[in-house]
N, C-alpha and C positions, 0 to 999 in steps of 0.2 A: 649651612648652605644658603647662598644668596638668592635673592628674588630672581635674578637673571638665570641662575642654574635651574631653579624650579620651572621657569617658563620654558627653557630649552628641553628639559626632560619631558614636560607635558607635550611639547610639539613633536618630539621624537616618538612619544607614545601614540599620538594621533596619526603620525606618518606610518608607523608600523601597522596600525589598525586599517588605514586606508589601503596599504599594500596587500594585506591579507584579504581584505574585501575585494580588491580588484582581481587578485589571483583566483578567488572562488567564483566571483560573479562574471569576470571578464569573458570566459568562453560562452556563457549564456547570452551575454549582450552581443557577441559576434554572431551567434546563430540567429538571433532575432534580426540583426542588421542584414544578414545574408538572405533572409526570407523575403525581403522586399526588393531583391535584385531583378534586373531585366535580363541578366546573362542566362545562357542556356545551361551553363555548368556552374558549380560553386566556385566562386573566385573572389578573393579579398584583395583590396576593397571592392565592393560591388558598384555597378554603374547605375545611375539614375534611380528611380523609385517606381515600383509597380506592385499591384495586387494580383498579378498574373498567377503566381504559384499558389496563392490561397484559393483562387477560383478553380484552378486545376484540381486541387485537393477536394474541394467541396462538391464539384460537379463530375468527378471521375467515379464511375460505378465501382471500379476495383478498390479504390481507397475507401469508398463508403461501405462496401461489403466487409472490408477488413475491420473498420470501426465497429460495425454492427456485431461481427463475430466476437471481437474483443469485449464489447459490452455484455453480450450474452454469456460468454464463458466467465467473465469477471463477476457478473451478478450471481451466477450459480455457485461459483467458488466462494464468494463472500457469504452467501446464505449457509452453505455447508460448513465453512470454517468457523463462522460465528456460532452456530449451534454446537458443533463438536467442541470447540475451544472453551466456550462458556460453560457447558455441562462438565467438561473435564476439570476446569478451574473450581467450580462449585463442589464437585465431588471430592476433590483432593483437600480443599480448604475446610469443608464443613462436615466431613464424615471421617470415621476411623477405618478407612479401607486398608486392608493389609497390602503391603507392597506399594504404598503410595509413591515412594521414591522411584520405583521402576516405571510406574505410569508417567511420572513427571519427566523422566529421562526420555521416554518415547515421545512425549508431547513436544519437547523442545529439540529433539534430535535433528529435524530438517534444517535447523539453523546452522548446524556444524557440518552436515553432510554436503559435499559439493553437488551442485545441481546436475553436473554431467553424470554422476552416479545414479541419481534419481531418474534422469532421462533414459539412460541405457537400461536400467532395471525396468522402468515403466514400459519402454519399447518392447522388451522381450515378453513381458506379461500381456500387453495389449495386442501384440502380434498373434499370440496364441489364442486370444479371445476375440480376434477380428474387430478390435475397437480403435485401430489406428485411424485418426481423422474424425472421430466422433466428438461432438461438443461435450457430451456428458463425461466421456473419458478424460478429455483435457481438463474439464472443470474439477474432476476428482483429483487429478495430480496437482493442480493449482491449489486445491484445498489442503493437500499435505504441506505445501509451502506456507499457507496462510494461518494454519492452526496455531503454530508456536506464538505468533504475534498476539492473536486473540487470547490465548491461554495466559501469557505473561501479563498482559495489560489487565485482564479481568482478575487474575490472581492477586495482583498488586492492590486493586480496589477492594477486594474481599478482605484482605489483611488490614486495611485501614478502617473499614466499616465495622461498627460494633455488632457482633453476632447476638447480643442480648435483645436487640430489637426483634429479630426473627423469633427468638425464644418467647418474647412477650406476646407476639402474635399467636404462637402455638398455645400459650397458656390461656389466652382469651377465647379459645375455641376454634381457631382456624386450623384446617387440616394442612398437612405439609405442602400440598400443591397450591393451596390458596396463599399460604405464607410466602411461597416462592413468587407467585404471580403478583401479589399485592405489596410485598415488602422487599424481597431480595432483588427482583428484577428492576423495579423503579430506583432502588438505592444505588444500583450498579449500572443503570442504563447508560450514563455518559461513557463509562469504561467499555461497555459492550459496543456502543456505537463507534468509539475510537478504534477498538480492535477490528471491527468490520471495515472501517475506512482503510486501515493498514492492509487488511486482507485483500481488499479491492485493488489497492495500488500495487501490491506484490503481483497479483494475477495480471493486471493490465500491462505491467512492465516486463513480464517474464518472456525471455527469448529462448534460452537453451533448451528447457524442457519442451517448449512449444514447437521448436524446430523438429524435434524427434517425433512428436506425437500428433502434430496437426495434419500429417498426410499431404495428399495432393489437392486437398480442398482449398477453399479461400483461406489465406493466411490471416493471422491476427495482425493488428496494427504494428506492434514492435517487429514482428517477423517481416512484414511488408517493408518497413523502413530499412531493416537489415539487408533484405534482398535488393532494394533499390540502391543502397550504397555499394553493394557488391557488383552490380551490373553497370550502373551509370550514376555519376555524382550529380544528381539533379537538385536544383534549389527547392523543389517541392518538398524534399526531405527536411530542409530548414523550416519551411512553413508548417509542416506537420509537427516538428519538434517545438516550434513556438507555441502552437495551440496546446500541445501537451504541457508545456511550462505554465501557461495560463491556467489550465485545469488544475495542475498540481498546486499552484499558489492559492487557488480558490479552495481546494480541499484542505490545505494547510491552515487557511483562515478558519475553516469549519472546525478543524481539529483544535485550534486554539480556543474557539468558543466552547467546544465540548469540555475542554480542560477547565475553563472558568466555571462552567456549569457544575462540573464535578466538585470543585473546591467549595462553591456556595452550598451544594448539597451536604458536603461533609461538615461544614460549619453549622448548618442547621440541624443536622442529625441528632446531636445530643439533646436538643430541646423537644424532640418528639416524645 
């Protein structure tokens, strides 16, 4: 193969990479562009440049209430999912519990069950318990969606970490709870935090289950966006989406830092 053919193949490769990147990132860039429009409705290409829709989002009480409810429900769901998923992962990885495979199937089942099934089942249960519209009820159902992510991430970390470190702590006189607190949790803290981050993102972005269970109270932010798109296509939705994109990028950067932290801990663990 000649030098010219090699250069052409390299250019073709770069072109394909650029096209794939444009295909994936293009819609996001369009949404960001539309968020600065002065038009009353979403129109492409937008006219002029304005911060109007960001101001409407930041100073509108209905949007603020939706954000606060999303944060409240997301925080509760993250707390519950992190505790349940981490305990389940540790119990399956470090104990000889009979029927562990069955427990594992239940732990990851929400990943394969369509959200509409969880939503309809949850609605029937919550209606009988008079919990439709309650924040705690919504957080519990979001917890069901977040537990599999925490469980899988923490389980993966537990399989990589040497269990002999925990046994060494026990042999030196630490009781099981202290070994968990001082050895197991610190060794797996990056994985636990990563799972918590995923659980929060799942809760904060959930629409289907939330539509069924949020009731007539203040909607969460994703439901508010969905309702706005159904009633009127306002550029404020693009502004909200842009802010969510920025938050997601910040959280993904945090996730990358947690993964680097976990790798450094894994490399240092054998020297302990």
